[in-house]
C-alpha atoms as one frame of an Amber mdcrd trajectory, in Angstrom:
protein
  -0.185   0.111  -0.057   2.841   2.406   0.715   4.641   1.791  -2.487   1.288
   2.440  -4.254   0.812   5.900  -2.482   4.508   6.739  -3.250   3.985   5.755
  -6.966   0.807   7.946  -7.239   2.481  10.805  -5.354   5.468  10.598  -7.889
   3.037  10.493 -10.849   1.281  13.599  -9.477   4.645  15.581  -8.921   5.893
  14.577 -12.518   2.760  15.501 -14.299   2.532  18.632 -12.365   6.130  19.565
 -13.391   5.235  18.473 -16.847   2.036  20.691 -16.901   4.024  23.594 -15.558
   6.631  23.216 -18.180   4.132  23.059 -21.031   2.287  26.151 -19.938   5.309
  28.039 -19.421   6.157  27.394 -22.867   2.654  28.339 -24.090   2.292  31.477
 -21.762   4.107  33.872 -24.195   1.727  32.967 -27.093  -1.701  33.574 -25.104
  -4.012  36.488 -25.963  -3.660  39.513 -23.771  -6.193  40.032 -21.045  -9.296
  42.202 -22.205  -9.431  45.851 -21.339 -13.226  45.938 -21.655 -13.987  45.883
 -18.046 -11.413  48.774 -17.578 -12.834  50.763 -20.361 -16.357  50.255 -19.046
 -15.365  51.609 -15.704 -13.869  54.565 -16.973 -16.663  55.409 -19.317 -19.004
  55.118 -16.350 -16.972  57.343 -14.130 -16.833  59.918 -16.882 -20.487  59.963
 -17.248 -20.985  59.986 -13.648 -18.728  63.232 -13.436 -20.845  64.641 -16.247
 -23.971  64.195 -14.566 -22.824  65.332 -11.313 -21.569  68.485 -12.819 -24.864
  69.175 -14.587 -26.873  68.565 -11.329 -24.532  70.920  -9.386 -24.801  73.739
 -11.933 -28.434  73.515 -11.966 -28.748  73.695  -8.139 -26.434  76.618  -8.130
 -28.856  78.344 -10.689 -31.941  77.504  -8.835 -30.410  78.785  -5.641 -29.378
  81.991  -7.388 -32.832  82.635  -8.853 -34.425  82.192  -5.225 -32.151  84.970
  -3.908 -32.212  87.103  -7.308 -35.555  86.568  -9.103 -35.421  87.645 -12.652
 -31.819  88.169 -12.958 -29.313  86.607 -15.315 -27.428  83.871 -13.468 -23.499
  84.563 -13.687 -21.204  81.706 -14.480 -20.368  79.370 -11.919 -16.849  79.502
 -10.620 -14.968  76.025 -10.879 -15.249  74.089  -7.699 -11.962  72.253  -7.774
  -9.660  74.759  -9.497  -8.627  77.877  -7.565  -6.113  79.242 -10.079  -6.878
  81.806 -12.699  -9.251  81.234 -15.492 -10.700  82.945 -18.440 -13.973  83.026
 -20.057 -13.689  83.540 -23.809 -17.360  84.309 -24.704 -18.884  86.107 -21.904
 -17.856  88.018 -18.855 -15.415  86.960 -16.105 -17.126  86.707 -12.769 -16.405
  89.308 -10.323 -15.470  86.690  -7.681 -12.666  85.442  -9.924 -10.903  88.835
 -10.587  -7.601  89.084  -8.600  -8.393  92.504  -6.909 -12.030  92.207  -6.444
 -13.554  93.570  -3.311
């Protein structure tokens, strides 16, 4: 019985080594992993950001209209960028000018 178990174990170890050697030779020729899941996550994150920005801007407009009914809503200053910024078609908000009171 003991020799039978040793023989089975030796067969297992040998075939395990043989399989490893075979797959190590085949591995460079495998197809690369797909980027589909990564691209899907990036697209979902992008559109989540777009929808979040639209909702934030709409809430800003509604709040401004409650405080100043009938007036034109000024451009919303960027939330996560504190540096200088320009508006090419329109006026620069007073809060973003360097020496504004």
